Each structure stands twice: as C-alpha cells, then as structure tokens.
N, C-alpha and C positions, 0 to 999 in steps of 0.2 A: 504494499500499499504506499502511496506516495505521501510525503510530508503534508499534513493539512494545513499548516501554518507556515508561511514563508519566514526566513529569519528576520526579515525587516518587521514584522509584526510582533515576533517575540522580543526583538532588541528594544522596541519602543512601547511595548504594551504598558509597562508600569507608568511611564511619563504621561501617556494619553489618558489612561483610565483613573489614575488618580485625581485627574481633573473632571472627567466626564461621567465616571460611574460611582466611585466610591461614596460620595454624598447621598447617592440613591439607595444603595442596599447594604453598605459595609456594616453599619451599626445593627441593623437587623439580623443578618447572618451570624455576626460574631456573637451577638447576645443568645441565639439559638444554640450555636456551639457550646457556648460557656455553661448553658444550662442543661445540656443534654443528659448529664448524669451517667455517661458511659462513653465508649468509643464513637467517634465521628468520622464519616467519610464524605469527602468532597469529590464529586465527579465533574470532571472540566476544571481541575485545579489550576490550570494555566501556569502562570509564573509565581504562583503562591501569594496573589494578592490578598486572599483572606486566610489561607493556611498558615503562613508565617505569624500573622497576628494572633491566631487562635493558639498556635504552640506557645507563643510568648505568654499567653494568659494561662498557661497550664493545661489546655485542653488535650485529651488524648486523641489527636486528629491525625488523619491519613489522607492521601489524595491520589487520584488517577487522572491521566489525560492521554488523549489520543496522539498528541504531538511530542515526539522525542525532543524536539528543539525547546518546547515550553517545559518539559520535565527537567531537562538539563539546567535552564535557568532557575527554576524553582529550587532544586537541590543546592544551587550556588548560594542561595540565601539562608539555607538551614545549617545548624551545627552538624558536624559529622555523624554524630550519634543518631540524628533524625533524618538522614538522607534516604534511608531505606523505607521511610514512611510513604514515599512518593514513587509511583511506577507507571510505566507507559501501558495503556489499555484503554477501554471504553465501556460506557454502560451498557451496550447491547450484549456484549459477550463477557460481561464482568463475572469473574469467578474469584471468590475469596473465602477462606475458612473461618476468617475472623467475622463476628456478627456485631453490628452496630446499633447503638440507641438512636442515631440521627444519620440520615443520608441526606445531602444537599446537592442540588444541581443548579448553582446560580447562574445568571446572566445568559439565559436563553440557550442552555445546553441542548434541550430537545428540538430547538429550531435547526439544530445541525443533524438531525435524524429524519430525513424525509420520508422515508417508507413506513407505511403502516405496520406491517409485520415487525420491522425493526423497533418501532415505538412500543408495541406490546412486549417484546423481548426485553427492551430496556426496563420497563416496569417490573417484569417478572424477575429480572436479575436483581433489581433493587429490593424487591420483597424477600428474596432468598438471602440477601446480605443483611437484612434487618433482623433485630431481636424481637420476639412478640411484644407487641404494643410500641415498637419503634415508629418514629415518623420518617417520612420523606417529604422534603420541601423543594419546590423548584419554582422558577418564574419563567414566563413568556411575554412577548410584547403584544399588546392588543393592536390589531392591524388598523391603519388609518384608511378608509375607503378612498379618500382623495389621492393618497400616495399609491394605492394599489391600482388605480385607474390611470393616473397620470405620471407616476414616477417621481423621483426626487432630483431636481436640477443639482448640479454639484455646488456643495456648500463647504466651507471650512469650519470643522466642528473642533479643531484644536489648533492653537498658535502659541507655542511656548518654547521651552528649552529642552533639549535632550541631555546636554552637558552645560556647565558654565560657559556662557557666551556663544553657545551654538543653537541656532534656531531650528525648531522642527514644526512643521505644519502637516496636518491631515485633512484632506478632502474627501468627501463622502457623496455618492450619487447612487440612484438605482434606476432601472428601467420599469416601465409599467409591469405589473405582476403577471405571472403566468396563472390565470385564475384556476385552470383545470388541474393544475399540479399543486396549486397553493403555494407557490414560492415566489420570493423576491430575489432578483439578481442585483447583487450589491457591488459597487466598485469602490475601493479605498485608494487613494493616491497620497503617498508620503513624500514629502519634500523636505531635506535636511541639509545642514551645513556640516561639512567636513574641513579638515585643514586645507585641502586642496581644492576647495570650492563646494558649490552646491550639488547635491545628488537627489535623484528621485527614483521610485519604484511603485508599481501598481500591484494591488491584489484584488482579484475578482471572485466571488463565490455566491452560492445560492443559500437562502434561509427560507425554512418552511414556516409559514404562519397558520395560526390555529384560532378558532372561534370558541366562544364560552362553552356551548353545549357539546362540541366536538371533544373538548378537554374532559368534561364530565362523563361523556360515553367512553372515551379512551380508558379512563381510570376504571369504569365499571366493567370493562372487559378483562381486567387484570385481577389479581387476588389482593390488591390493595383497596382499603377503604378510603373514600374521599371524605375528609373531615371539614375543609373549609376552602372557598375559592374568594379571594379578595382582590380589590382594585389597587392596592398600593401596599407599602411596607409598614404602615401603621395600622393594618387591619380594617381599613375602610371598605365600604360596599363597593362592589363593581357597578360603575355608572357609565353613561354615555361618554364621560370626559375621561375616564381611566385610560391610562397608558401601560399598566402592567397588570399582568395576571399573576397573583400569588397563590400557589396551590399548594396545599397541605394534605397529605395522605398518611395512612397509618397501616401498619401490618397488624391484622387482627390478633388477639390473644392477650393474655394476662401479661401487664407491664413488669418487665424483669428488674429494671433499674429503680432504685429508691426513689429518685427524682428524675425529671426529664424535661425537655422543652415543651412549651404549651403553645399551640396555635394562637394567633392573635385574637384577643377577646374571650379565650377560653378560661374559666375559673380553675384553680387547683382542685385536683380529685381527691 
C-alpha cells in the first residue's frame, strides 16, 4: 500500500493544526482520555497531536495510524520507553490483544474509509478492542450543501511559520462533490520558505461525507450501541448550523473499570 500521507503533510502537520484544529477538539478528547479509567487507544494518531499530551497527563494511551511517516514523527515526540505504544495499522484491520476502556478516532478518521463494508469492519474491530462497557468516540464533518454542489474555491486557511523566520502557507480547495459516491475531492497546496528560496507541493485526496441518519444506521449494523450524537464538542444538540458530528458509542456489557469517560451530558452512574 502506498504512503497515504506525503512527507510534506507530516512535516507541517503540527504547525498547521495547532492553529486550525486544536481549539476545536483538543480539550474534549484529552478530558475523555484522562477520565477513561483504563487504557485508551487513538485510531489515526497522526503525529501525536493528542497522544503526547495524554501521556504527559499520565494516561495509559496507545496509538495506531495507517501512515508510517506519521507514526515515525509521533514516535520522535515520545520518550524511548513509550515509543512502542504507537504502531502502523488501521481501524479496518485492527488486531490487538489489549482491551481498552476508551477508543477514539478524532478528526474525521472515518471520512478516509469510503467503502461501506470497510466502515462496518472498522466498527466491529473497535468493538472487539473495547472492554465491556467501554466507549468509542469519533467525529465527522457535517457536509455543507453549498460546498457539495459548488465546491470550494481556493482559500488560504493557514499563514504562519514552520520554523523561526520561515513562512508557511496552506491553501485548500475542493471540486463539486461526487454525490453518488458521497465523496469530496480536496486539494491542499503547501508553500513554504527554505534557505534556498520558496518551495511548494500539492496533495489531493478524497473524503467520504456522511449524513445524520446514515451514521445512526451504520452504528446499528454493528455490535456497538449508539449512546449519543451531538453537534459540537460541548454536547450541544445537532442543529442546522452544526459543523461537527460528535458520535459516542458503547460496547454493551458490564463496565469493567471503576470509573470511565462519560458522554457529554450524561450523569455519573
């Protein structure tokens, strides 16, 4: 299988997403990890944006990612004794003897799984990795009907530095969606400064989009139980203005951990 993320994406991932994503989901996922009451697995760990912070808080956390480049950069952030906590793999074919109190798939991981059969296998793999009563939490983007029909003209969504005195810009655009396949074709263009001048590189990929009841039916086809579906990371209701699906599922059975994460708005049992 080819490398799913080119080196340019992994190289600049932390610089870009510290600005455009951390303020959206970082606090929510880290609090869930800290309250898990047992081991935590992050699917799509990337460069360790969340995992490194969770380990620093004393969480018994592990991570898996399809990209060897991302995993290598993640391991570079971790102390030597923690580097084996991260490995190359994916949610569809996930196999692990360890059982987790919490599994998370932050930042639209399932949008990179276009085929229905693979989506079901993903949920089943997560079910098998969870302890009875354990939670699976993931998010997806709410599709904009305007962007689906018209696409997104190129915009600059990041303009900052990748190193002191060295500018980095990221430009994002998308074509009108393939409505039959429910995919967006996205283009990211990176432009950055090096000692010998300005450099640039493009990355193009497809993302699968989902609708609310499709998500509910997808979970219903698995052995997971849908606990809640929210429209933001504060546990707000899903509305016409929501931009996030926050989905919380549970493996049925008696909770093994003495304590654990609670879905937004759920009272302690």
